[in-house]
Z-matrix of the N, CA and C atoms (Angstrom, degrees):
N
C 1 1.447
C 2 1.571 1 108.66
N 3 1.269 2 115.13 1 126.57
C 4 1.472 3 120.98 2 179.93
C 5 1.509 4 109.67 3 -92.51
N 6 1.334 5 119.77 4 126.13
C 7 1.376 6 122.93 5 -174.45
C 8 1.614 7 112.00 6 -89.79
N 9 1.287 8 118.37 7 154.68
C 10 1.381 9 121.24 8 173.34
C 11 1.535 10 111.64 9 -84.87
N 12 1.302 11 120.11 10 133.34
C 13 1.502 12 119.39 11 -178.88
C 14 1.452 13 111.56 12 -52.02
N 15 1.325 14 118.83 13 135.64
C 16 1.425 15 127.20 14 -176.33
C 17 1.584 16 107.28 15 -107.92
N 18 1.343 17 110.54 16 162.58
C 19 1.484 18 115.79 17 178.38
C 20 1.495 19 118.46 18 -118.65
N 21 1.419 20 114.54 19 -2.94
C 22 1.496 21 116.02 20 -172.91
C 23 1.508 22 109.71 21 -76.11
N 24 1.318 23 113.72 22 162.88
C 25 1.449 24 122.61 23 178.70
C 26 1.511 25 108.59 24 -90.24
N 27 1.373 26 120.69 25 137.06
C 28 1.408 27 120.82 26 -176.94
C 29 1.513 28 107.32 27 -99.55
N 30 1.406 29 112.58 28 153.93
C 31 1.503 30 118.51 29 -179.63
C 32 1.572 31 110.06 30 -79.75
N 33 1.230 32 110.83 31 158.31
C 34 1.516 33 117.95 32 -174.54
C 35 1.560 34 106.09 33 -77.67
N 36 1.293 35 110.82 34 144.46
C 37 1.502 36 119.88 35 171.06
C 38 1.548 37 107.28 36 -94.63
N 39 1.344 38 116.84 37 127.30
C 40 1.444 39 124.82 38 -176.78
C 41 1.541 40 110.24 39 -54.59
N 42 1.221 41 118.00 40 128.85
C 43 1.458 42 122.42 41 -177.69
C 44 1.611 43 114.07 42 -155.65
N 45 1.230 44 115.03 43 165.95
C 46 1.517 45 119.75 44 176.88
C 47 1.442 46 108.50 45 -75.33
N 48 1.372 47 115.08 46 143.87
C 49 1.429 48 122.35 47 174.32
C 50 1.535 49 112.27 48 -80.11
N 51 1.295 50 118.40 49 -18.48
C 52 1.509 51 117.88 50 -175.80
C 53 1.646 52 107.86 51 -97.91
N 54 1.345 53 112.44 52 46.76
C 55 1.388 54 115.16 53 178.42
C 56 1.518 55 112.56 54 -72.29
N 57 1.378 56 114.89 55 155.47
C 58 1.496 57 115.62 56 174.85
C 59 1.480 58 112.27 57 -73.90
N 60 1.343 59 112.10 58 150.84
C 61 1.483 60 118.53 59 -175.18
C 62 1.505 61 111.47 60 -64.20
N 63 1.348 62 117.42 61 -39.37
C 64 1.432 63 121.94 62 -174.44
C 65 1.477 64 115.86 63 -92.02
N 66 1.306 65 123.95 64 2.87
C 67 1.379 66 127.99 65 178.53
C 68 1.564 67 117.05 66 67.78
N 69 1.239 68 119.25 67 11.16
C 70 1.416 69 121.09 68 -175.12
C 71 1.624 70 113.17 69 -68.18
N 72 1.286 71 111.07 70 -40.33
C 73 1.467 72 120.51 71 -178.95
C 74 1.595 73 106.96 72 -64.14
N 75 1.301 74 116.32 73 -44.08
C 76 1.535 75 120.23 74 -178.91
C 77 1.530 76 105.26 75 -68.62
N 78 1.290 77 120.91 76 -40.68
C 79 1.441 78 123.48 77 -174.42
C 80 1.481 79 112.30 78 -64.71
N 81 1.396 80 113.19 79 -39.71
C 82 1.520 81 118.43 80 -176.58
C 83 1.484 82 115.21 81 -102.99
N 84 1.343 83 115.35 82 12.12
C 85 1.468 84 118.78 83 174.75
C 86 1.438 85 117.25 84 86.06
N 87 1.372 86 118.20 85 7.23
C 88 1.465 87 121.26 86 -176.65
C 89 1.495 88 110.12 87 -67.49
N 90 1.335 89 123.87 88 -26.59
C 91 1.440 90 124.96 89 177.57
C 92 1.466 91 115.79 90 -74.82
N 93 1.324 92 120.60 91 -10.43
C 94 1.417 93 127.22 92 -172.71
C 95 1.490 94 115.62 93 87.14
N 96 1.351 95 117.55 94 -10.91
C 97 1.482 96 117.49 95 179.82
C 98 1.529 97 106.80 96 -93.84
N 99 1.365 98 110.65 97 152.41
C 100 1.453 99 119.43 98 -174.99
C 101 1.482 100 108.99 99 -107.82
N 102 1.347 101 115.38 100 -48.87
C 103 1.469 102 120.45 101 -176.09
C 104 1.533 103 109.13 102 -100.92
N 105 1.257 104 116.77 103 138.64
C 106 1.454 105 120.89 104 -171.19
C 107 1.547 106 108.56 105 -139.78
N 108 1.326 107 115.82 106 160.74
C 109 1.456 108 124.81 107 172.65
C 110 1.498 109 111.70 108 -98.80
N 111 1.346 110 114.24 109 119.52
C 112 1.429 111 120.08 110 -172.34
C 113 1.603 112 110.44 111 -111.76
N 114 1.294 113 118.36 112 134.91
C 115 1.476 114 120.03 113 174.91
C 116 1.449 115 105.74 114 -121.49
N 117 1.375 116 115.87 115 127.95
C 118 1.489 117 121.28 116 174.99
C 119 1.530 118 110.84 117 -107.82
N 120 1.333 119 112.57 118 119.27
C 121 1.463 120 114.44 119 174.19
C 122 1.420 121 116.37 120 -83.50
N 123 1.264 122 118.70 121 113.82
C 124 1.445 123 124.69 122 -175.90
C 125 1.559 124 111.22 123 -81.48
N 126 1.327 125 120.75 124 126.82
C 127 1.444 126 123.44 125 -174.45
C 128 1.624 127 110.12 126 -63.75
N 129 1.310 128 110.48 127 171.79
C 130 1.478 129 118.20 128 -177.36
C 131 1.531 130 108.81 129 -57.01
N 132 1.360 131 114.56 130 152.36
C 133 1.392 132 118.47 131 174.42
C 134 1.569 133 112.59 132 -95.32
N 135 1.211 134 115.54 133 9.80
C 136 1.512 135 123.68 134 179.00
C 137 1.559 136 104.81 135 -76.16
N 138 1.300 137 115.62 136 129.09
C 139 1.469 138 118.65 137 -169.10
C 140 1.494 139 106.00 138 71.85
N 141 1.360 140 113.39 139 63.26
C 142 1.440 141 119.49 140 -166.28
C 143 1.569 142 113.73 141 -56.42
N 144 1.251 143 115.19 142 -46.82
C 145 1.533 144 114.37 143 -173.48
C 146 1.539 145 111.24 144 -62.99
N 147 1.294 146 119.74 145 -47.32
C 148 1.439 147 122.55 146 -174.90
C 149 1.581 148 108.08 147 -73.25
N 150 1.271 149 118.14 148 -33.45
C 151 1.465 150 120.03 149 178.35
C 152 1.512 151 110.84 150 -71.42
N 153 1.279 152 114.32 151 -37.99
C 154 1.496 153 117.64 152 179.33
C 155 1.500 154 112.65 153 -66.94
N 156 1.251 155 115.56 154 -36.26
C 157 1.513 156 120.74 155 176.34
C 158 1.476 157 112.98 156 -67.56
N 159 1.338 158 117.21 157 -42.28
C 160 1.450 159 121.02 158 179.74
C 161 1.499 160 110.07 159 -70.62
N 162 1.357 161 121.06 160 -35.21
C 163 1.385 162 121.38 161 -179.98
C 164 1.472 163 113.94 162 -71.14
N 165 1.377 164 113.59 163 -32.47
C 166 1.548 165 115.95 164 171.64
C 167 1.423 166 112.91 165 -66.62
N 168 1.310 167 117.63 166 -35.47
C 169 1.482 168 121.94 167 177.82
C 170 1.550 169 111.61 168 -65.18
N 171 1.390 170 118.61 169 -39.20
C 172 1.421 171 124.81 170 178.41
C 173 1.511 172 107.20 171 -65.84
N 174 1.323 173 121.12 172 -38.66
C 175 1.441 174 123.89 173 -176.48
C 176 1.517 175 108.93 174 -68.69
N 177 1.397 176 116.71 175 -40.08
C 178 1.451 177 119.75 176 -178.38
C 179 1.418 178 107.72 177 -67.71
N 180 1.348 179 123.03 178 -40.83
C 181 1.425 180 126.47 179 176.23
C 182 1.478 181 112.41 180 -57.67
N 183 1.363 182 114.13 181 -44.97
C 184 1.525 183 119.53 182 177.41
C 185 1.454 184 113.00 183 -61.39
N 186 1.389 185 116.57 184 -40.63
C 187 1.397 186 120.94 185 176.69
C 188 1.488 187 116.84 186 -57.61
N 189 1.402 188 107.86 187 -43.79
C 190 1.568 189 115.79 188 -176.35
C 191 1.418 190 108.76 189 -76.47
N 192 1.343 191 122.81 190 -21.48
C 193 1.533 192 118.16 191 -171.49
C 194 1.489 193 116.28 192 -118.82
N 195 1.405 194 117.50 193 -21.90
C 196 1.524 195 112.35 194 -172.72
C 197 1.480 196 109.38 195 -142.14
N 198 1.283 197 128.37 196 -25.87
C 199 1.441 198 124.35 197 -171.38
C 200 1.468 199 115.25 198 -67.88
N 201 1.273 200 119.82 199 -21.55
C 202 1.491 201 119.86 200 177.23
C 203 1.503 202 110.73 201 -67.52
N 204 1.284 203 121.14 202 -21.21
C 205 1.427 204 125.39 203 179.16
C 206 1.523 205 108.90 204 -89.29
N 207 1.254 206 121.94 205 -8.19
C 208 1.526 207 122.98 206 -171.68
C 209 1.507 208 110.59 207 -93.77
N 210 1.346 209 114.64 208 132.67
C 211 1.483 210 116.54 209 169.05
C 212 1.493 211 113.82 210 -99.67
N 213 1.412 212 114.71 211 -2.09
C 214 1.491 213 116.04 212 174.21
C 215 1.535 214 104.12 213 -146.47
N 216 1.245 215 118.95 214 127.67
C 217 1.450 216 128.02 215 178.85
C 218 1.521 217 112.77 216 -123.33
N 219 1.347 218 113.87 217 125.48
C 220 1.487 219 116.82 218 -178.98
C 221 1.567 220 104.02 219 -125.18
N 222 1.404 221 116.56 220 130.13
C 223 1.427 222 120.95 221 169.65
C 224 1.488 223 105.77 222 -96.58
N 225 1.285 224 117.19 223 127.83
C 226 1.496 225 123.56 224 -177.84
C 227 1.496 226 106.75 225 -121.04
N 228 1.340 227 108.67 226 129.19
C 229 1.538 228 116.71 227 177.54
C 230 1.504 229 109.31 228 -130.31
N 231 1.373 230 116.07 229 118.88
C 232 1.430 231 119.23 230 177.79
C 233 1.549 232 107.83 231 -101.17
N 234 1.290 233 112.22 232 136.92
C 235 1.575 234 116.04 233 -175.56
C 236 1.537 235 105.04 234 -140.21
N 237 1.335 236 108.39 235 172.98
C 238 1.518 237 114.48 236 -178.15
C 239 1.597 238 109.36 237 -157.39
N 240 1.227 239 109.53 238 178.48
C 241 1.538 240 115.99 239 177.26
C 242 1.499 241 107.61 240 -145.01
N 243 1.362 242 117.00 241 161.89
C 244 1.558 243 121.56 242 173.67
C 245 1.423 244 108.36 243 -109.59
N 246 1.387 245 114.10 244 110.16
C 247 1.481 246 120.20 245 174.08
C 248 1.466 247 116.57 246 -67.43
N 249 1.268 248 122.10 247 148.48
C 250 1.465 249 123.47 248 176.17
C 251 1.446 250 107.09 249 -82.27
N 252 1.441 251 114.20 250 143.75
C 253 1.445 252 119.34 251 176.70
C 254 1.515 253 113.29 252 -106.88
N 255 1.296 254 116.19 253 -12.06
C 256 1.495 255 122.36 254 173.99
C 257 1.430 256 109.57 255 -158.16
N 258 1.339 257 119.12 256 160.22
C 259 1.460 258 125.27 257 177.86
C 260 1.488 259 110.03 258 -84.54
N 261 1.356 260 117.14 259 126.28
C 262 1.467 261 117.52 260 178.01
C 263 1.502 262 113.79 261 -73.98
N 264 1.349 263 115.42 262 -16.31
C 265 1.525 264 119.43 263 178.75
C 266 1.422 265 110.43 264 -139.97
N 267 1.381 266 117.70 265 -152.88
C 268 1.411 267 119.35 266 179.80
C 269 1.500 268 116.27 267 -65.88
N 270 1.333 269 122.18 268 146.80
C 271 1.484 270 123.71 269 -171.13
C 272 1.567 271 108.07 270 -73.83
N 273 1.299 272 117.39 271 -29.30
C 274 1.419 273 119.95 272 -172.12
C 275 1.448 274 119.38 273 48.32
N 276 1.297 275 120.28 274 40.79
C 277 1.403 276 129.39 275 176.42
C 278 1.514 277 114.46 276 79.28
N 279 1.273 278 121.31 277 -0.85
C 280 1.493 279 125.20 278 -177.79
C 281 1.524 280 110.24 279 -96.20
N 282 1.381 281 117.50 280 140.25
C 283 1.346 282 118.35 281 174.67
C 284 1.477 283 110.84 282 -89.03
N 285 1.308 284 119.11 283 160.54
C 286 1.446 285 127.52 284 176.62
C 287 1.510 286 111.01 285 -53.50
N 288 1.324 287 114.18 286 -46.61
C 289 1.506 288 123.05 287 179.21
C 290 1.499 289 110.29 288 -56.83
N 291 1.390 290 117.92 289 -45.50
C 292 1.459 291 122.46 290 -175.55
C 293 1.515 292 108.40 291 -65.56
N 294 1.368 293 116.30 292 -42.59
C 295 1.486 294 120.10 293 -176.48
C 296 1.540 295 105.65 294 -68.03
N 297 1.291 296 124.44 295 -39.90
C 298 1.414 297 120.21 296 178.70
C 299 1.526 298 116.33 297 -69.71
N 300 1.322 299 116.91 298 -27.68
C 301 1.413 300 121.21 299 175.99
C 302 1.573 301 107.59 300 -67.82
N 303 1.228 302 119.42 301 -37.36
C 304 1.467 303 125.43 302 178.76
C 305 1.566 304 106.71 303 -67.31
N 306 1.253 305 118.11 304 -42.63
C 307 1.439 306 120.71 305 177.55
C 308 1.511 307 111.06 306 -65.43
N 309 1.284 308 118.39 307 -44.71
C 310 1.522 309 120.16 308 175.57
C 311 1.506 310 109.34 309 -63.05
N 312 1.301 311 122.33 310 -42.28
C 313 1.465 312 123.90 311 -178.45
C 314 1.526 313 109.99 312 -59.50
N 315 1.346 314 117.02 313 -43.41
C 316 1.404 315 122.83 314 -179.54
C 317 1.545 316 113.36 315 -65.83
N 318 1.319 317 114.39 316 -41.33
C 319 1.455 318 124.26 317 177.06
C 320 1.587 319 106.60 318 -61.42
N 321 1.321 320 116.53 319 -49.17
C 322 1.429 321 119.35 320 -179.22
C 323 1.582 322 115.17 321 -59.13
N 324 1.411 323 108.66 322 -41.86
C 325 1.506 324 113.38 323 177.77
C 326 1.482 325 113.13 324 -64.71
N 327 1.306 326 116.35 325 -40.78
C 328 1.550 327 119.22 326 -179.36
C 329 1.579 328 106.95 327 -65.40
N 330 1.341 329 117.47 328 -48.77
C 331 1.434 330 120.13 329 -178.04
C 332 1.603 331 111.32 330 -60.66
N 333 1.322 332 116.52 331 -37.92
C 334 1.486 333 120.56 332 178.49
C 335 1.560 334 107.70 333 -64.52
N 336 1.245 335 119.27 334 -48.39
C 337 1.472 336 120.56 335 -178.16
C 338 1.484 337 110.59 336 -64.95
N 339 1.262 338 118.84 337 -36.61
C 340 1.450 339 122.81 338 178.02
C 341 1.586 340 112.19 339 -63.26
N 342 1.398 341 112.59 340 -44.84
C 343 1.507 342 116.48 341 -178.08
C 344 1.551 343 107.41 342 -70.45
N 345 1.329 344 119.09 343 -36.24
C 346 1.441 345 121.94 344 -178.88
C 347 1.603 346 111.34 345 -63.62
N 348 1.334 347 114.75 346 -38.77
C 349 1.405 348 120.75 347 177.76
C 350 1.474 349 109.14 348 -59.79
N 351 1.291 350 121.11 349 -47.09
C 352 1.386 351 126.02 350 177.45
C 353 1.545 352 113.74 351 -64.26
N 354 1.311 353 115.39 352 -41.18
C 355 1.352 354 119.73 353 170.53
C 356 1.552 355 118.43 354 -55.32
N 357 1.324 356 109.83 355 -39.90
C 358 1.494 357 116.43 356 174.66
C 359 1.466 358 112.57 357 -63.61
N 360 1.429 359 117.58 358 -38.14
C 361 1.416 360 120.25 359 -178.86
C 362 1.578 361 107.91 360 -67.43
N 363 1.351 362 116.73 361 -35.51
C 364 1.455 363 119.71 362 179.40
C 365 1.470 364 109.60 363 -63.71
N 366 1.423 365 116.92 364 -37.61
C 367 1.369 366 121.42 365 -179.38
C 368 1.627 367 109.58 366 -62.69
N 369 1.347 368 112.98 367 -40.46
C 370 1.487 369 118.47 368 179.52
C 371 1.495 370 110.97 369 -66.79
N 372 1.326 371 118.34 370 -24.73
C 373 1.475 372 121.71 371 178.44
C 374 1.480 373 111.51 372 -82.39
N 375 1.437 374 118.09 373 -4.91
C 376 1.364 375 122.59 374 -177.96
C 377 1.497 376 122.03 375 99.45
N 378 1.400 377 114.54 376 12.83
C 379 1.428 378 115.52 377 179.88
C 380 1.562 379 112.34 378 -129.33
N 381 1.288 380 116.95 379 161.43
C 382 1.424 381 120.01 380 -174.84
C 383 1.567 382 105.45 381 -127.21
N 384 1.324 383 111.00 382 91.50
C 385 1.548 384 115.75 383 -177.89
C 386 1.493 385 109.76 384 -84.09
N 387 1.303 386 114.78 385 159.34
C 388 1.463 387 120.37 386 165.67
C 389 1.496 388 109.68 387 -88.48
N 390 1.295 389 116.37 388 138.61
C 391 1.446 390 119.62 389 -176.74
C 392 1.560 391 111.79 390 -105.12
N 393 1.232 392 113.68 391 128.92
C 394 1.505 393 122.99 392 -176.03
C 395 1.528 394 113.16 393 -122.75
N 396 1.294 395 117.42 394 115.23
C 397 1.487 396 122.46 395 179.54
C 398 1.543 397 107.74 396 -100.98
N 399 1.382 398 114.22 397 135.32
C 400 1.435 399 117.04 398 -176.93
C 401 1.566 400 106.22 399 -124.58
N 402 1.341 401 116.14 400 127.15
C 403 1.480 402 114.39 401 171.54
C 404 1.497 403 111.13 402 -86.00
N 405 1.258 404 117.69 403 127.18
C 406 1.441 405 121.28 404 -177.89
C 407 1.479 406 110.78 405 -111.84
N 408 1.338 407 120.06 406 -90.49
C 409 1.469 408 123.94 407 177.65
C 410 1.486 409 112.61 408 -58.35
N 411 1.348 410 117.27 409 142.28
C 412 1.473 411 126.44 410 11.03
C 413 1.551 412 113.45 411 -91.84
N 414 1.295 413 122.11 412 0.84
C 415 1.496 414 122.17 413 179.48
C 416 1.481 415 114.22 414 -67.16
N 417 1.437 416 113.58 415 -54.25
C 418 1.506 417 116.79 416 -179.92
C 419 1.494 418 106.59 417 -138.70
N 420 1.288 419 117.41 418 171.99
C 421 1.471 420 119.00 419 175.66
C 422 1.506 421 113.30 420 -78.97
N 423 1.327 422 113.25 421 163.64
C 424 1.528 423 116.48 422 178.30
C 425 1.557 424 114.64 423 -56.07
N 426 1.332 425 111.78 424 -43.81
C 427 1.576 426 113.83 425 -179.88
C 428 1.412 427 112.50 426 -66.57
N 429 1.403 428 121.81 427 -32.65
C 430 1.409 429 120.99 428 173.98
C 431 1.444 430 114.25 429 -70.15
N 432 1.296 431 119.49 430 -32.36
C 433 1.505 432 123.52 431 173.52
C 434 1.529 433 111.37 432 -64.45
N 435 1.316 434 116.55 433 -45.01
C 436 1.424 435 120.76 434 178.69
C 437 1.562 436 113.41 435 -61.88
N 438 1.384 437 113.27 436 -39.23
C 439 1.455 438 117.92 437 -179.43
C 440 1.586 439 107.07 438 -69.38
N 441 1.251 440 116.94 439 -42.17
C 442 1.418 441 118.31 440 -178.97
C 443 1.545 442 113.28 441 -60.56
N 444 1.332 443 113.14 442 -37.09
C 445 1.486 444 121.41 443 -178.65
C 446 1.585 445 106.61 444 -65.70
N 447 1.361 446 115.01 445 -45.43
C 448 1.489 447 119.23 446 -174.76
C 449 1.530 448 109.25 447 -65.22
N 450 1.377 449 115.90 448 -32.08
C 451 1.481 450 117.84 449 -179.20
C 452 1.584 451 111.23 450 -69.62
N 453 1.350 452 113.81 451 -23.85
C 454 1.499 453 116.22 452 178.13
C 455 1.463 454 110.29 453 -88.04
N 456 1.353 455 120.33 454 -45.70
C 457 1.430 456 123.70 455 -173.80
C 458 1.524 457 115.06 456 -85.37
N 459 1.378 458 115.00 457 -22.92
C 460 1.418 459 123.34 458 176.34
C 461 1.507 460 118.16 459 47.87
N 462 1.328 461 116.20 460 61.02
C 463 1.487 462 121.94 461 -178.32
C 464 1.595 463 109.09 462 -68.66
N 465 1.289 464 120.64 463 155.86
C 466 1.383 465 124.02 464 172.89
C 467 1.581 466 110.99 465 -66.07
N 468 1.247 467 113.55 466 -46.32
C 469 1.491 468 120.25 467 -179.21
C 470 1.516 469 112.89 468 -130.65
N 471 1.353 470 118.02 469 133.76
C 472 1.477 471 123.27 470 174.64
C 473 1.514 472 101.18 471 -106.77
N 474 1.298 473 117.34 472 130.96
C 475 1.478 474 126.26 473 173.37
C 476 1.548 475 104.29 474 -108.74
N 477 1.426 476 111.49 475 126.17
C 478 1.498 477 114.72 476 176.01
C 479 1.521 478 106.22 477 -137.94
N 480 1.325 479 115.72 478 140.66
C 481 1.418 480 123.37 479 177.14
C 482 1.502 481 113.39 480 -85.98
N 483 1.315 482 118.59 481 148.52
C 484 1.421 483 123.15 482 179.58
C 485 1.507 484 110.72 483 -135.51
N 486 1.297 485 119.34 484 114.67
C 487 1.469 486 121.78 485 -177.31
C 488 1.555 487 112.02 486 -91.78
N 489 1.287 488 113.88 487 3.05
C 490 1.473 489 118.55 488 170.76
C 491 1.505 490 112.96 489 78.50
N 492 1.293 491 120.40 490 95.81
C 493 1.483 492 127.59 491 -179.87
C 494 1.488 493 112.31 492 -83.52
N 495 1.360 494 117.28 493 -19.25
C 496 1.421 495 121.86 494 -175.24
C 497 1.569 496 110.68 495 80.46
N 498 1.262 497 117.22 496 166.52
C 499 1.443 498 123.07 497 -169.40
C 500 1.584 499 109.50 498 -66.15
N 501 1.265 500 114.64 499 -36.77
C 502 1.515 501 118.02 500 -179.68
C 503 1.577 502 110.76 501 -66.36
N 504 1.391 503 114.30 502 -45.50
C 505 1.456 504 111.60 503 -178.44
C 506 1.584 505 110.60 504 -70.06
N 507 1.278 506 119.76 505 -34.08
C 508 1.452 507 122.33 506 -179.39
C 509 1.474 508 110.75 507 -66.17
N 510 1.333 509 118.64 508 -31.75
C 511 1.455 510 126.42 509 177.94
C 512 1.572 511 110.66 510 -62.95
N 513 1.259 512 115.28 511 -48.81
C 514 1.501 513 118.20 512 -175.13
C 515 1.602 514 113.76 513 -95.08
N 516 1.260 515 117.45 514 -31.37
C 517 1.460 516 116.55 515 -179.65
C 518 1.554 517 111.94 516 -107.03
N 519 1.292 518 117.73 517 -34.92
C 520 1.509 519 119.69 518 -176.27
C 521 1.511 520 110.16 519 78.27
N 522 1.266 521 118.73 520 116.54
C 523 1.443 522 123.14 521 178.15
C 524 1.430 523 114.16 522 -71.81
N 525 1.346 524 116.69 523 147.89
C 526 1.486 525 124.07 524 179.45
C 527 1.560 526 106.92 525 -58.09
N 528 1.271 527 113.05 526 -47.31
C 529 1.532 528 114.66 527 -175.36
C 530 1.442 529 114.42 528 -65.12
N 531 1.378 530 119.90 529 -39.08
C 532 1.454 531 120.52 530 178.42
C 533 1.516 532 110.18 531 -65.89
N 534 1.366 533 114.82 532 -42.58
C 535 1.545 534 118.37 533 175.16
C 536 1.510 535 113.34 534 -54.76
N 537 1.243 536 116.96 535 -46.71
C 538 1.516 537 122.60 536 -176.75
C 539 1.552 538 111.23 537 -69.90
N 540 1.362 539 114.57 538 -42.01
C 541 1.459 540 116.72 539 176.53
C 542 1.558 541 111.93 540 -58.00
N 543 1.306 542 117.95 541 -35.50
C 544 1.465 543 119.81 542 -173.04
C 545 1.537 544 111.40 543 -91.61
N 546 1.339 545 119.06 544 -13.30
C 547 1.416 546 123.01 545 -169.64
C 548 1.578 547 112.14 546 -118.99
N 549 1.294 548 116.63 547 -33.95
C 550 1.401 549 122.37 548 -175.09
C 551 1.493 550 115.12 549 -69.54
N 552 1.322 551 124.01 550 133.56
C 553 1.455 552 127.50 551 -175.48
C 554 1.570 553 107.40 552 -83.59
N 555 1.278 554 117.17 553 -20.01
C 556 1.516 555 121.81 554 177.69
C 557 1.486 556 104.74 555 -82.45
N 558 1.410 557 113.50 556 161.33
C 559 1.448 558 121.62 557 174.19
C 560 1.456 559 109.78 558 -69.31
N 561 1.342 560 118.49 559 133.34
C 562 1.523 561 121.51 560 -172.24
C 563 1.464 562 105.88 561 -115.68
N 564 1.328 563 115.67 562 126.32
C 565 1.458 564 121.87 563 172.81
C 566 1.509 565 109.74 564 -114.46
N 567 1.400 566 112.02 565 115.67
C 568 1.416 567 120.96 566 -177.48
C 569 1.576 568 110.84 567 -92.09
N 570 1.293 569 113.61 568 122.81
C 571 1.534 570 116.99 569 -178.36
C 572 1.624 571 101.89 570 -103.14
N 573 1.341 572 110.13 571 117.48
C 574 1.362 573 121.37 572 -179.05
C 575 1.653 574 112.62 573 -104.49
N 576 1.266 575 114.09 574 164.10
C 577 1.451 576 121.11 575 -179.48
C 578 1.546 577 109.26 576 -48.76
N 579 1.264 578 116.49 577 -42.83
C 580 1.488 579 121.10 578 -175.93
C 581 1.509 580 110.95 579 -64.18
N 582 1.376 581 117.84 580 -36.82
C 583 1.413 582 122.29 581 179.38
C 584 1.483 583 109.21 582 -66.08
N 585 1.288 584 121.89 583 -42.27
C 586 1.443 585 127.80 584 178.47
C 587 1.527 586 108.88 585 -67.69
N 588 1.300 587 118.66 586 -37.70
C 589 1.515 588 116.33 587 178.42
C 590 1.519 589 110.12 588 -68.98
N 591 1.356 590 118.52 589 -33.67
C 592 1.467 591 122.46 590 175.31
C 593 1.443 592 111.15 591 -61.92
N 594 1.409 593 118.57 592 -42.82
C 595 1.376 594 122.25 593 -178.08
C 596 1.516 595 111.88 594 -66.96
N 597 1.395 596 114.91 595 -44.41
C 598 1.393 597 120.11 596 174.66
C 599 1.506 598 115.97 597 -55.63
N 600 1.316 599 115.55 598 -45.11
C 601 1.484 600 119.80 599 -179.57
C 602 1.558 601 111.24 600 -70.48
N 603 1.285 602 121.10 601 -27.02
C 604 1.460 603 127.93 602 174.48
C 605 1.508 604 108.58 603 -66.20
N 606 1.472 605 114.82 604 -46.19
C 607 1.423 606 120.42 605 -177.46
C 608 1.535 607 109.90 606 -66.12
N 609 1.318 608 115.09 607 -38.44
C 610 1.466 609 118.83 608 179.18
C 611 1.501 610 112.12 609 -65.34
N 612 1.285 611 115.99 610 -40.12
C 613 1.459 612 118.79 611 -179.32
C 614 1.547 613 109.30 612 -69.43
N 615 1.334 614 119.61 613 -34.83
C 616 1.408 615 123.05 614 -177.40
C 617 1.567 616 110.84 615 -70.62
N 618 1.383 617 114.59 616 -32.73
C 619 1.475 618 118.55 617 -177.74
C 620 1.505 619 112.54 618 -89.59
N 621 1.363 620 117.18 619 -11.01
C 622 1.474 621 120.28 620 -179.35
C 623 1.484 622 108.96 621 -64.61
N 624 1.365 623 119.77 622 143.56
C 625 1.438 624 121.39 623 175.55
C 626 1.540 625 110.63 624 -68.49
N 627 1.292 626 117.33 625 145.91
C 628 1.438 627 119.67 626 179.87
C 629 1.475 628 109.80 627 -71.08
N 630 1.334 629 116.69 628 137.80
C 631 1.463 630 120.26 629 177.24
C 632 1.483 631 112.22 630 -77.96
N 633 1.391 632 115.32 631 144.39
C 634 1.426 633 118.18 632 179.70
C 635 1.551 634 108.21 633 -100.70
N 636 1.325 635 114.33 634 122.18
C 637 1.411 636 119.32 635 -175.67
C 638 1.586 637 109.69 636 -89.04
């Protein structure tokens, strides 16, 4: 069953304030808790095909490593749009506000469909997540929107993917994962390309036919 993205704020699950930054103790039971609230931050849907592929890989990694311990799963996707500030040509009877509302509506539609596709994949993996859509730009950045959401919903673990911007990109743009690791009060687990490669290799080895000696 694919859920429709919701907008309500979730209540906090009681937990210890001295949680580990990387979530390892929570994941492996070191905190003494067995069931946890997990929030997965879905990357931007800009560059839809590559983003969708990476997001699916993050979900599969999460299913293999952490979701079995979760009693609440939320997929969070922050999106934005770029409003027009002037008309490049004739107005043709439309106001700037009307045009920007159309742009916003189309961005919301695309982000909703993107999140629902990933929710469907999560269903196929055996989980029923809650879907949460966050409007970020032009007011705030996507990473700021995700941080604000975690401050309200207070998940035990936030899972975020990182495709690796490199030192140059992080210096000028700042990666979402770095920002959340340093500012989020929840335990943050960063899924990197090498983690996904390890999972893929493990799956290949598991599915390979046994050799006959």
